[in-house]
MIDOSE-1310 file (N, C-alpha, C; in nm, 2 decimals, decimal comma, always signed):
residues 204
mkdv	-4,48/+2,34/+0,50/-4,36/+2,27/+0,46/-4,38/+2,12/+0,47; -4,34/+2,05/+0,37/-4,36/+1,90/+0,37/-4,28/+1,84/+0,48; -4,34/+1,73/+0,53/-4,27/+1,66/+0,65/-4,13/+1,62/+0,62; -4,10/+1,57/+0,50/-3,96/+1,53/+0,47/-3,87/+1,65/+0,47
ykkt	-3,92/+1,77/+0,44/-3,84/+1,89/+0,45/-3,81/+1,93/+0,59; -3,91/+1,92/+0,67/-3,89/+1,95/+0,82/-3,79/+1,85/+0,88; -3,80/+1,72/+0,84/-3,71/+1,62/+0,89/-3,57/+1,65/+0,85; -3,54/+1,69/+0,73/-3,41/+1,71/+0,68/-3,35/+1,84/+0,75
tkvy	-3,44/+1,94/+0,77/-3,39/+2,06/+0,83/-3,35/+2,03/+0,98; -3,43/+1,95/+1,04/-3,40/+1,91/+1,18/-3,27/+1,84/+1,19; -3,24/+1,76/+1,09/-3,11/+1,69/+1,09/-2,99/+1,79/+1,08; -3,01/+1,89/+1,00/-2,90/+1,99/+0,99/-2,89/+2,07/+1,12
dslg	-3,00/+2,10/+1,18/-3,00/+2,17/+1,31/-2,92/+2,08/+1,42; -2,95/+1,95/+1,41/-2,89/+1,86/+1,51/-2,74/+1,84/+1,49; -2,70/+1,84/+1,36/-2,56/+1,81/+1,33/-2,46/+1,92/+1,38; -2,50/+2,05/+1,36/-2,43/+2,16/+1,42/-2,28/+2,16/+1,38
kkyl	-2,19/+2,19/+1,48/-2,05/+2,22/+1,45/-1,98/+2,10/+1,39; -2,01/+1,98/+1,43/-1,93/+1,87/+1,38/-1,95/+1,85/+1,23; -2,07/+1,87/+1,18/-2,10/+1,86/+1,04/-2,02/+1,97/+0,97; -2,03/+2,09/+1,02/-1,96/+2,21/+0,96/-1,81/+2,18/+0,95
kdsm	-1,75/+2,12/+1,06/-1,61/+2,09/+1,06/-1,58/+1,99/+0,95; -1,66/+1,89/+0,94/-1,64/+1,78/+0,84/-1,65/+1,83/+0,70; -1,74/+1,93/+0,68/-1,77/+1,97/+0,54/-1,69/+2,10/+0,50; -1,63/+2,17/+0,60/-1,56/+2,29/+0,57/-1,45/+2,28/+0,47
glip	-1,38/+2,16/+0,48/-1,26/+2,14/+0,39/-1,30/+2,08/+0,25; -1,43/+2,05/+0,23/-1,47/+1,99/+0,10/-1,49/+2,10/+0,00; -1,39/+2,14/-0,07/-1,40/+2,25/-0,16/-1,46/+2,21/-0,30; -1,57/+2,26/-0,34/-1,63/+2,23/-0,47/-1,54/+2,27/-0,58
pere	-1,50/+2,18/-0,67/-1,40/+2,21/-0,77/-1,46/+2,32/-0,87; -1,59/+2,33/-0,88/-1,64/+2,43/-0,98/-1,65/+2,57/-0,92; -1,63/+2,58/-0,79/-1,64/+2,71/-0,72/-1,55/+2,82/-0,78; -1,42/+2,78/-0,80/-1,32/+2,87/-0,85/-1,36/+2,92/-0,99
lfvk	-1,41/+2,83/-1,07/-1,45/+2,86/-1,21/-1,57/+2,96/-1,21; -1,66/+2,93/-1,11/-1,79/+3,01/-1,10/-1,75/+3,16/-1,08; -1,67/+3,19/-0,98/-1,64/+3,33/-0,94/-1,57/+3,41/-1,05; -1,51/+3,34/-1,15/-1,44/+3,41/-1,26/-1,54/+3,47/-1,35
kfpk	-1,67/+3,43/-1,34/-1,77/+3,48/-1,43/-1,82/+3,62/-1,39; -1,77/+3,67/-1,27/-1,83/+3,79/-1,21/-1,72/+3,89/-1,18; -1,75/+4,02/-1,21/-1,65/+4,13/-1,16/-1,67/+4,15/-1,01; -1,57/+4,21/-0,95/-1,58/+4,24/-0,80/-1,70/+4,32/-0,77
nssl	-1,75/+4,31/-0,65/-1,87/+4,39/-0,61/-2,00/+4,33/-0,67; -1,99/+4,22/-0,74/-2,11/+4,16/-0,79/-2,19/+4,11/-0,67; -2,32/+4,10/-0,69/-2,41/+4,05/-0,58/-2,44/+3,90/-0,60; -2,41/+3,82/-0,50/-2,42/+3,68/-0,51/-2,52/+3,63/-0,39
ldvg	-2,60/+3,53/-0,43/-2,69/+3,47/-0,33/-2,64/+3,33/-0,31; -2,61/+3,29/-0,18/-2,57/+3,16/-0,15/-2,69/+3,08/-0,09; -2,75/+3,00/-0,17/-2,88/+2,93/-0,13/-2,84/+2,80/-0,05; -2,90/+2,78/+0,06/-2,86/+2,67/+0,15/-2,72/+2,69/+0,19
cggg	-2,69/+2,81/+0,25/-2,55/+2,85/+0,28/-2,49/+2,77/+0,39; -2,57/+2,69/+0,47/-2,52/+2,62/+0,58/-2,44/+2,71/+0,68; -2,32/+2,66/+0,71/-2,24/+2,74/+0,81/-2,16/+2,85/+0,75; -2,17/+2,87/+0,62/-2,11/+2,99/+0,55/-1,98/+2,96/+0,48
rdtk	-1,95/+2,83/+0,46/-1,82/+2,79/+0,40/-1,80/+2,87/+0,26; -1,89/+2,86/+0,17/-1,88/+2,92/+0,04/-1,91/+3,07/+0,05; -1,99/+3,11/+0,14/-2,02/+3,26/+0,16/-1,89/+3,33/+0,20; -1,81/+3,27/+0,29/-1,69/+3,33/+0,33/-1,59/+3,34/+0,21
yfin	-1,58/+3,24/+0,13/-1,50/+3,24/+0,01/-1,54/+3,36/-0,08; -1,67/+3,38/-0,10/-1,72/+3,48/-0,19/-1,69/+3,62/-0,13; -1,71/+3,64/+0,00/-1,69/+3,77/+0,06/-1,54/+3,80/+0,05; -1,45/+3,71/+0,08/-1,31/+3,73/+0,07/-1,26/+3,78/-0,07
lgfe	-1,34/+3,75/-0,17/-1,30/+3,79/-0,30/-1,36/+3,92/-0,34; -1,44/+3,98/-0,25/-1,49/+4,12/-0,27/-1,63/+4,12/-0,32; -1,70/+4,01/-0,32/-1,84/+4,01/-0,36/-1,94/+4,06/-0,25; -2,05/+4,11/-0,29/-2,16/+4,14/-0,19/-2,24/+4,01/-0,18
vtgi	-2,25/+3,95/-0,06/-2,31/+3,81/-0,05/-2,42/+3,81/+0,05; -2,53/+3,74/+0,01/-2,64/+3,71/+0,09/-2,66/+3,56/+0,10; -2,68/+3,51/+0,22/-2,70/+3,37/+0,24/-2,83/+3,34/+0,29; -2,90/+3,23/+0,25/-3,02/+3,19/+0,30/-3,02/+3,04/+0,34
dlss	-3,09/+3,00/+0,44/-3,09/+2,86/+0,48/-3,22/+2,84/+0,57; -3,26/+2,72/+0,59/-3,37/+2,69/+0,67/-3,33/+2,65/+0,81; -3,20/+2,62/+0,83/-3,15/+2,57/+0,96/-3,11/+2,69/+1,04; -3,17/+2,72/+1,15/-3,14/+2,83/+1,24/-3,00/+2,81/+1,30
vmln	-2,96/+2,68/+1,33/-2,83/+2,65/+1,39/-2,72/+2,68/+1,29; -2,74/+2,64/+1,16/-2,64/+2,67/+1,06/-2,63/+2,82/+1,04; -2,74/+2,89/+1,04/-2,74/+3,03/+1,01/-2,66/+3,11/+1,12; -2,68/+3,06/+1,25/-2,61/+3,12/+1,36/-2,46/+3,11/+1,34
eark	-2,42/+2,99/+1,30/-2,27/+2,96/+1,28/-2,22/+3,05/+1,16; -2,30/+3,06/+1,06/-2,26/+3,14/+0,94/-2,24/+3,29/+0,98; -2,33/+3,34/+1,06/-2,32/+3,48/+1,10/-2,19/+3,50/+1,18; -2,15/+3,40/+1,26/-2,03/+3,42/+1,33/-1,91/+3,41/+1,24
lvpk	-1,92/+3,32/+1,14/-1,80/+3,30/+1,05/-1,79/+3,41/+0,95; -1,90/+3,47/+0,91/-1,89/+3,57/+0,80/-1,98/+3,69/+0,84; -1,93/+3,77/+0,93/-2,01/+3,88/+0,98/-2,05/+3,99/+0,88; -1,97/+3,99/+0,77/-1,99/+4,09/+0,67/-2,10/+4,06/+0,57
akfh	-2,15/+3,93/+0,57/-2,25/+3,89/+0,48/-2,39/+3,91/+0,55; -2,49/+3,91/+0,46/-2,63/+3,92/+0,51/-2,69/+3,78/+0,51; -2,76/+3,74/+0,62/-2,82/+3,61/+0,62/-2,97/+3,62/+0,66; -3,05/+3,53/+0,59/-3,19/+3,52/+0,62/-3,23/+3,38/+0,63
kmdv	-3,33/+3,35/+0,72/-3,39/+3,22/+0,72/-3,50/+3,22/+0,62; -3,48/+3,15/+0,51/-3,57/+3,16/+0,40/-3,57/+3,02/+0,32; -3,68/+2,99/+0,26/-3,71/+2,87/+0,19/-3,69/+2,90/+0,04; -3,61/+2,81/-0,03/-3,59/+2,83/-0,18/-3,73/+2,82/-0,25
lglk	-3,83/+2,77/-0,19/-3,96/+2,76/-0,25/-4,05/+2,88/-0,22; -3,99/+2,97/-0,14/-4,06/+3,09/-0,10/-3,97/+3,21/-0,09; -3,90/+3,24/-0,20/-3,80/+3,35/-0,20/-3,86/+3,48/-0,19; -3,81/+3,57/-0,10/-3,87/+3,70/-0,08/-3,78/+3,81/-0,12
fpan	-3,71/+3,79/-0,23/-3,63/+3,90/-0,29/-3,70/+3,96/-0,41; -3,68/+4,08/-0,44/-3,74/+4,14/-0,57/-3,68/+4,08/-0,69; -3,75/+4,09/-0,80/-3,70/+4,04/-0,93/-3,57/+4,12/-0,96; -3,48/+4,05/-1,03/-3,36/+4,11/-1,08/-3,27/+4,16/-0,97
tfdg	-3,25/+4,08/-0,87/-3,17/+4,13/-0,75/-3,02/+4,09/-0,76; -2,99/+3,97/-0,81/-2,86/+3,91/-0,79/-2,79/+3,89/-0,93; -2,66/+3,91/-0,93/-2,57/+3,88/-1,05/-2,55/+3,73/-1,06; -2,54/+3,66/-0,95/-2,52/+3,52/-0,95/-2,58/+3,45/-0,83
iwaq	-2,62/+3,33/-0,85/-2,68/+3,25/-0,74/-2,60/+3,11/-0,74; -2,56/+3,08/-0,62/-2,49/+2,96/-0,59/-2,58/+2,87/-0,51; -2,63/+2,76/-0,57/-2,72/+2,66/-0,50/-2,65/+2,53/-0,49; -2,56/+2,51/-0,40/-2,47/+2,40/-0,39/-2,54/+2,29/-0,30
avll	-2,57/+2,18/-0,37/-2,63/+2,06/-0,30/-2,75/+2,10/-0,22; -2,85/+2,17/-0,28/-2,97/+2,22/-0,22/-3,09/+2,17/-0,28; -3,10/+2,18/-0,41/-3,23/+2,13/-0,48/-3,24/+1,98/-0,47; -3,14/+1,91/-0,44/-3,15/+1,77/-0,42/-3,23/+1,73/-0,30
hlkr	-3,25/+1,83/-0,21/-3,34/+1,80/-0,09/-3,48/+1,83/-0,12; -3,52/+1,87/-0,24/-3,66/+1,90/-0,28/-3,72/+1,78/-0,34; -3,85/+1,76/-0,32/-3,92/+1,66/-0,40/-3,92/+1,70/-0,55; -3,91/+1,60/-0,63/-3,90/+1,63/-0,78/-4,00/+1,73/-0,83
gdvp	-4,12/+1,72/-0,78/-4,23/+1,80/-0,83/-4,21/+1,95/-0,79; -4,13/+1,98/-0,69/-4,11/+2,11/-0,64/-3,99/+2,18/-0,71; -3,91/+2,11/-0,78/-3,79/+2,16/-0,84/-3,82/+2,27/-0,95; -3,92/+2,25/-1,04/-3,95/+2,36/-1,13/-3,98/+2,49/-1,06
kalk	-4,06/+2,48/-0,96/-4,10/+2,60/-0,88/-3,97/+2,68/-0,83; -3,88/+2,60/-0,77/-3,76/+2,66/-0,72/-3,68/+2,72/-0,83; -3,66/+2,65/-0,94/-3,59/+2,71/-1,06/-3,65/+2,84/-1,11; -3,78/+2,84/-1,12/-3,85/+2,96/-1,17/-3,83/+3,08/-1,08
glyk	-3,83/+3,05/-0,94/-3,81/+3,15/-0,85/-3,67/+3,21/-0,85; -3,57/+3,12/-0,87/-3,43/+3,16/-0,88/-3,41/+3,24/-1,01; -3,47/+3,20/-1,12/-3,46/+3,27/-1,24/-3,51/+3,42/-1,23; -3,63/+3,43/-1,16/-3,69/+3,56/-1,14/-3,60/+3,66/-1,07
ilkk	-3,53/+3,61/-0,96/-3,45/+3,71/-0,88/-3,31/+3,73/-0,94; -3,27/+3,66/-1,05/-3,14/+3,69/-1,12/-3,16/+3,81/-1,21; -3,05/+3,89/-1,22/-3,05/+3,99/-1,32/-3,03/+3,93/-1,46; -3,07/+4,00/-1,56/-3,05/+3,96/-1,70/-2,90/+3,93/-1,72
ggil	-2,86/+3,82/-1,77/-2,72/+3,78/-1,79/-2,66/+3,71/-1,67; -2,74/+3,71/-1,56/-2,69/+3,64/-1,44/-2,68/+3,49/-1,45; -2,61/+3,43/-1,36/-2,58/+3,29/-1,37/-2,62/+3,22/-1,24; -2,69/+3,10/-1,26/-2,73/+3,01/-1,15/-2,64/+2,89/-1,15
hvrv	-2,58/+2,86/-1,04/-2,51/+2,73/-1,02/-2,59/+2,63/-0,94; -2,61/+2,51/-0,99/-2,68/+2,41/-0,91/-2,59/+2,28/-0,91; -2,59/+2,22/-0,79/-2,52/+2,09/-0,79/-2,62/+1,99/-0,73; -2,64/+1,88/-0,79/-2,73/+1,77/-0,75/-2,66/+1,64/-0,76
khgk	-2,72/+1,53/-0,70/-2,66/+1,40/-0,71/-2,72/+1,33/-0,83; -2,63/+1,25/-0,90/-2,67/+1,18/-1,02/-2,74/+1,05/-0,98; -2,84/+1,01/-1,05/-2,91/+0,89/-1,02/-3,06/+0,90/-1,05; -3,14/+0,80/-1,00/-3,28/+0,80/-1,02/-3,35/+0,79/-0,89
gekl	-3,48/+0,84/-0,88/-3,56/+0,82/-0,77/-3,55/+0,93/-0,66; -3,63/+0,91/-0,55/-3,63/+0,99/-0,43/-3,62/+0,89/-0,31; -3,55/+0,93/-0,21/-3,55/+0,84/-0,09/-3,48/+0,91/+0,03; -3,51/+0,86/+0,15/-3,44/+0,90/+0,27/-3,31/+0,82/+0,28
vkek	-3,21/+0,89/+0,31/-3,07/+0,83/+0,31/-3,00/+0,85/+0,44; -2,95/+0,75/+0,50/-2,86/+0,76/+0,62/-2,71/+0,74/+0,57; -2,63/+0,83/+0,62/-2,49/+0,82/+0,58/-2,40/+0,88/+0,69; -2,27/+0,85/+0,69/-2,18/+0,89/+0,79/-2,18/+1,04/+0,81
lsgw	-2,18/+1,11/+0,70/-2,16/+1,26/+0,70/-2,28/+1,32/+0,78; -2,40/+1,26/+0,78/-2,51/+1,31/+0,85/-2,53/+1,25/+0,99; -2,43/+1,18/+1,04/-2,44/+1,11/+1,17/-2,54/+1,00/+1,16; -2,56/+0,94/+1,05/-2,65/+0,83/+1,03/-2,80/+0,87/+1,05
nerf	-2,82/+1,00/+1,04/-2,96/+1,05/+1,04/-3,01/+1,06/+0,90; -3,14/+1,04/+0,88/-3,20/+1,04/+0,75/-3,22/+1,18/+0,69; -3,17/+1,19/+0,57/-3,20/+1,32/+0,49/-3,27/+1,27/+0,36; -3,36/+1,36/+0,32/-3,43/+1,33/+0,19/-3,35/+1,38/+0,07
ytyf	-3,35/+1,29/-0,03/-3,27/+1,32/-0,15/-3,36/+1,29/-0,27; -3,35/+1,37/-0,37/-3,40/+1,34/-0,51/-3,28/+1,33/-0,60; -3,27/+1,23/-0,68/-3,16/+1,21/-0,77/-3,20/+1,24/-0,91; -3,10/+1,29/-0,99/-3,13/+1,34/-1,13/-3,04/+1,27/-1,23
lkse	-3,09/+1,25/-1,35/-3,00/+1,23/-1,46/-2,96/+1,36/-1,52; -2,85/+1,36/-1,59/-2,80/+1,49/-1,64/-2,89/+1,55/-1,74; -2,95/+1,47/-1,83/-3,05/+1,52/-1,93/-3,17/+1,57/-1,86; -3,21/+1,52/-1,75/-3,33/+1,56/-1,68/-3,31/+1,70/-1,62
iesl	-3,20/+1,72/-1,55/-3,18/+1,85/-1,48/-3,16/+1,96/-1,59; -3,09/+1,92/-1,70/-3,07/+2,01/-1,81/-3,21/+2,06/-1,87; -3,30/+1,96/-1,88/-3,43/+1,99/-1,94/-3,51/+2,08/-1,84; -3,50/+2,06/-1,71/-3,57/+2,15/-1,62/-3,51/+2,29/-1,62
fkks	-3,38/+2,30/-1,64/-3,32/+2,44/-1,65/-3,38/+2,51/-1,78; -3,38/+2,44/-1,89/-3,43/+2,50/-2,01/-3,58/+2,54/-2,00; -3,66/+2,46/-1,94/-3,80/+2,49/-1,93/-3,82/+2,61/-1,84; -3,73/+2,64/-1,75/-3,74/+2,75/-1,66/-3,68/+2,88/-1,72
gfki	-3,63/+2,87/-1,84/-3,59/+2,99/-1,92/-3,44/+3,00/-1,93; -3,36/+2,91/-1,86/-3,22/+2,93/-1,86/-3,15/+2,88/-1,99; -3,04/+2,95/-2,03/-2,95/+2,90/-2,13/-2,84/+2,82/-2,06; -2,82/+2,70/-2,08/-2,71/+2,62/-2,02/-2,57/+2,65/-2,07
ifsk	-2,48/+2,69/-1,98/-2,35/+2,73/-2,02/-2,24/+2,64/-1,97; -2,28/+2,55/-1,88/-2,19/+2,45/-1,82/-2,27/+2,34/-1,76; -2,22/+2,21/-1,79/-2,29/+2,09/-1,74/-2,19/+1,98/-1,73; -2,17/+1,93/-1,61/-2,07/+1,83/-1,60/-2,10/+1,73/-1,49
tfpd	-2,07/+1,60/-1,51/-2,08/+1,50/-1,41/-1,94/+1,46/-1,36; -1,93/+1,45/-1,22/-1,80/+1,42/-1,17/-1,81/+1,34/-1,04; -1,70/+1,28/-0,99/-1,70/+1,19/-0,87/-1,71/+1,27/-0,74; -1,74/+1,20/-0,64/-1,76/+1,26/-0,51/-1,62/+1,30/-0,44
elgr	-1,62/+1,42/-0,38/-1,50/+1,47/-0,31/-1,46/+1,38/-0,19; -1,56/+1,32/-0,13/-1,53/+1,23/-0,02/-1,49/+1,09/-0,06; -1,49/+1,06/-0,19/-1,45/+0,93/-0,24/-1,55/+0,83/-0,23; -1,68/+0,86/-0,20/-1,78/+0,76/-0,19/-1,81/+0,71/-0,33
kdvk	-1,80/+0,58/-0,35/-1,81/+0,51/-0,48/-1,95/+0,52/-0,53; -2,05/+0,52/-0,44/-2,19/+0,52/-0,48/-2,25/+0,66/-0,51; -2,16/+0,76/-0,50/-2,21/+0,90/-0,52/-2,14/+0,97/-0,64; -2,22/+1,02/-0,73/-2,17/+1,10/-0,84/-2,25/+1,23/-0,84
wiai	-2,19/+1,34/-0,89/-2,25/+1,47/-0,88/-2,27/+1,53/-1,02; -2,37/+1,61/-1,03/-2,39/+1,69/-1,16/-2,38/+1,84/-1,12; -2,30/+1,91/-1,18/-2,29/+2,06/-1,17/-2,35/+2,12/-1,30; -2,44/+2,22/-1,28/-2,49/+2,28/-1,40/-2,51/+2,43/-1,38
wgqk	-2,48/+2,51/-1,48/-2,49/+2,65/-1,47/-2,59/+2,70/-1,58; -2,68/+2,78/-1,54/-2,78/+2,84/-1,64/-2,77/+2,99/-1,63; -2,78/+3,05/-1,75/-2,77/+3,20/-1,76/-2,90/+3,25/-1,80; -2,94/+3,36/-1,74/-3,07/+3,43/-1,77/-3,05/+3,52/-1,89
């Protein structure tokens, strides 16, 4: 694992319950729209599930949910919060699921922690484990470049970020085989003026 990935994972380990409390109420506006794409009992993968905020939402709606994350601390909290879900310590760059496993994949603010050159590998891996007709949700930060960022939400610890233009992430989706069915840029839920987000859905 690259050093910047280890550093970012350690930050999440160190943030623990305070970060989870701060982020638990940040409801992604696209989440409610996403679940309407699936019948009950559909299988969903929550990539970078953190403490299980979105996993719990999906479970409560009757989905079969698996969560993966690299932070052991976050996974322990997720298991306590959502005992009915399955959780695994797993890297999005080394997915260990069979092909055609999931109806939907939710990757909320995850791929933005990858170096730009690793994003195509992640997308191809996610495409492989989706069933035909399945949908992948990805949210990334809008902008240019890669850098280590200190901010209040992370306790002023450095996390690695890659920023994307909307046309760029759309192109990466298409090259990985996805048909784009939703793509939108929107402001930050925390009201940070320097942060804009891109949500994009691709269908296999």
